[in-house]
ZAPA-549564 format. One line per 2 residues: number of its first residue (from 1); their letters; for each residue y negated, z, x of N, C-alpha, C. Coordinates in Angstrom, 1 decimal, always signed. Each point is the difference from the previous one (the first is absolute). Example, Ala and Ser with C-alpha at 12.3 -4.5 7.8 and 13.67 -1.06 7.14 Angstrom:
REM residues 2
1) AS) +5.7 +7.8 +13.2 -1.2 +0.0 -0.9 -1.2 +0.0 +0.9  -1.1 -0.7 -0.4 -1.1 +0.0 +0.9 -1.1 +0.8 -0.8
This chain:
REM residues 73
1) MK) -12.9 -183.0 -66.5 +0.0 -1.1 +0.8 +1.4 -0.5 +0.3  +0.3 -1.2 -0.3 +1.3 -0.6 +0.2 +0.2 -0.4 +1.4
3) RE) +1.1 +0.3 +0.6 +0.3 -0.4 +1.4 +1.0 -1.2 +0.0  -0.1 -0.8 +1.0 +0.9 -1.1 +0.2 +1.4 +0.5 +0.3
5) RL) +1.0 -0.6 -0.5 +1.4 +0.4 +0.2 +0.4 -0.3 +1.4  +0.8 +0.8 +0.6 +0.5 -0.1 +1.4 +1.2 -0.9 +0.1
7) TP) +0.8 -0.1 -1.0 +1.2 -0.8 +0.0 -0.1 -1.4 +0.5  -1.0 -0.8 -0.6 -0.2 -1.4 +0.5 -0.3 -0.1 +1.5
9) TI) -0.8 +1.0 +0.5 -0.3 +0.0 +1.4 +1.2 +0.3 +0.9  +0.9 +0.9 -0.5 +1.2 +0.3 +0.8 +1.0 -1.2 -0.1
11) IL) +0.0 -0.7 -1.1 +0.9 -1.2 -0.1 -0.5 -1.0 +1.0  -1.3 -0.2 +0.1 -0.5 -1.0 +1.0 +0.3 +0.5 +1.4
13) LI) +0.0 +1.3 +0.3 +0.3 +0.5 +1.3 +1.5 -0.3 +0.3  +0.9 +0.3 -1.0 +1.4 -0.3 +0.2 +0.3 -1.4 +0.2
15) LS) -0.6 -0.9 -0.7 +0.2 -1.4 +0.2 -0.5 -0.4 +1.4  -1.1 +0.5 +0.5 -0.4 -0.3 +1.3 +0.9 +0.5 +1.1
17) ML) +0.6 +1.2 -0.3 +1.0 +0.6 +1.0 +1.2 -0.9 +0.0  +0.5 -0.5 -1.1 +1.2 -0.9 +0.0 -0.3 -1.3 +0.6
19) VG) -1.2 -0.6 -0.2 -0.4 -1.3 +0.7 -0.1 +0.3 +1.5  -0.6 +1.0 +0.4 -0.1 +0.4 +1.4 +1.4 +0.2 +0.7
21) FS) +0.9 +0.6 -0.7 +1.3 +0.2 +0.5 +0.7 -1.3 +0.1  -0.1 -0.8 -0.9 +0.7 -1.3 +0.0 -0.5 -0.9 +1.1
23) LL) -1.4 +0.0 +0.2 -0.6 -0.7 +1.1 +0.5 +0.5 +1.4  +0.0 +1.3 +0.1 +0.5 +0.6 +1.2 +1.4 -0.3 +0.3
25) YK) +0.8 -0.1 -1.0 +1.4 -0.4 +0.2 +0.1 -1.4 +0.5  -0.8 -0.9 -0.7 +0.1 -1.4 +0.4 -0.5 -0.2 +1.5
27) LS) -1.0 +0.7 +0.4 -0.6 -0.2 +1.3 +0.8 +0.6 +1.1  +0.6 +1.2 -0.2 +0.7 +0.7 +1.1 +1.5 -0.2 +0.0
29) KP) +0.6 -0.4 -1.1 +1.4 -0.3 +0.0 +0.8 +1.2 +0.5  -0.1 +1.2 -0.6 +0.7 +1.2 +0.5 +1.5 -0.1 -0.4
31) SV) +0.8 +0.9 +0.4 +1.4 +0.1 -0.3 +0.1 +0.4 -1.5  +1.1 -0.3 -0.6 +0.2 +0.3 -1.4 -0.1 +1.5 -0.3
33) LV) +0.5 +0.8 +0.8 +0.0 +1.4 -0.2 -1.5 +0.5 +0.0  -0.8 -0.4 +1.0 -1.4 +0.4 +0.0 -0.7 -0.4 -1.2
35) AA) +0.2 -1.3 -0.4 -0.7 -0.5 -1.2 +0.5 +0.8 -1.2  +1.2 +0.3 -0.1 +0.5 +0.7 -1.2 -0.6 +1.4 -0.1
37) VL) -0.1 +0.7 +1.2 -0.6 +1.4 +0.0 -1.5 -0.1 -0.4  -0.7 -0.9 +0.6 -1.4 -0.1 -0.3 -0.2 -0.5 -1.4
39) GL) +0.8 -0.8 -0.5 -0.1 -0.4 -1.4 +0.3 +1.1 -1.0  +0.9 +0.9 +0.3 +0.3 +1.2 -0.8 -1.2 +0.9 +0.1
41) VV) -0.6 +0.2 +1.1 -1.2 +0.8 +0.2 -1.1 -0.5 -0.9  -0.3 -1.3 +0.1 -1.1 -0.6 -0.8 +0.3 +0.1 -1.5
43) IG) +1.2 -0.2 -0.4 +0.4 +0.1 -1.4 -0.1 +1.5 -0.5  +0.4 +0.9 +0.9 -0.1 +1.4 -0.4 -1.4 +0.5 -0.1
45) MS) -0.9 -0.4 +0.9 -1.4 +0.3 -0.1 -0.6 -0.6 -1.2  +0.4 -1.2 -0.3 -0.6 -0.7 -1.2 +0.4 +0.8 -1.3
47) VV) +1.2 +0.4 -0.1 +0.4 +0.7 -1.2 -0.7 +1.3 -0.1  -0.1 +0.8 +1.1 -0.7 +1.3 +0.0 -1.5 -0.2 -0.4
49) LL) -0.7 -1.0 +0.6 -1.4 -0.3 -0.3 -0.2 -0.4 -1.5  +0.9 -0.8 -0.5 -0.1 -0.4 -1.4 +0.2 +1.2 -0.9
51) VQ) +1.0 +0.8 +0.3 +0.3 +1.2 -0.9 -1.2 +0.9 +0.0  -0.6 +0.3 +1.2 -1.1 +0.9 +0.1 -1.3 -0.6 -0.7
53) AV) -0.2 -1.3 +0.1 -1.1 -0.6 -0.6 +0.1 +0.1 -1.5  +1.2 -0.2 -0.6 +0.2 +0.1 -1.4 -0.2 +1.4 -0.5
55) KF) +0.5 +1.0 +0.8 -0.3 +1.4 -0.4 -1.5 +0.3 +0.1  -0.6 -0.4 +1.0 -1.5 +0.2 +0.1 -0.7 -0.6 -1.1
57) DR) +0.3 -1.2 -0.4 -0.7 -0.6 -1.1 +0.3 +0.7 -1.4  +1.2 +0.5 -0.2 +0.3 +0.7 -1.2 -0.8 +1.3 +0.0
59) QT) -0.1 +0.7 +1.1 -0.7 +1.3 +0.1 -1.5 -0.3 -0.2  -0.5 -1.0 +0.5 -1.5 -0.4 -0.1 -0.3 -0.3 -1.5
61) RG) +0.9 -0.8 -0.6 -0.3 -0.3 -1.4 +0.1 +1.2 -0.9  +1.0 +0.9 +0.3 +0.1 +1.2 -0.8 -1.2 +0.9 +0.2
63) RE) -0.5 +0.1 +1.2 -1.2 +0.8 +0.3 -1.2 -0.5 -0.7  -0.2 -1.4 +0.0 -1.1 -0.6 -0.7 +0.1 +0.2 -1.5
65) KR) +1.2 -0.1 -0.5 +0.2 +0.2 -1.5 -0.4 +1.5 -0.3  +0.4 +0.9 +0.8 -0.3 +1.4 -0.3 -1.5 +0.3 +0.1
67) NE) -0.6 -0.7 +1.0 -1.5 +0.2 +0.2 -0.7 -0.6 -1.2  +0.4 -1.2 -0.5 -0.6 -0.6 -1.2 +0.2 +0.9 -1.2
69) ES) +1.2 +0.6 -0.2 +0.2 +0.9 -1.1 -0.9 +1.3 +0.0  -0.1 +0.5 +1.2 -0.8 +1.2 +0.2 -1.5 -0.3 -0.2
71) AK) -0.4 -1.2 +0.3 -1.4 -0.4 -0.1 -0.4 -0.2 -1.5  +1.0 -0.4 -0.8 -0.2 -0.3 -1.4 -0.2 +1.4 -0.8
73) K) +0.6 +1.0 +0.5 -0.1 +1.3 -0.6 -1.3 +0.7 +0.1
């Protein structure tokens, strides 16, 4: 059974986080330092989420491939 990949969902989550952060910045008008720190946090979380999603997808595809090979034997 093929599973849907996780990476597109995580990319959608990251885009929504970036849009939410930019809207929050526009509405609250925080200081530059606060905006920079929050921006770095959002970017850092985005990178970590994307890396983990890609690793998870690779592991899932490898596991599915091994299952298919063992089923053929």
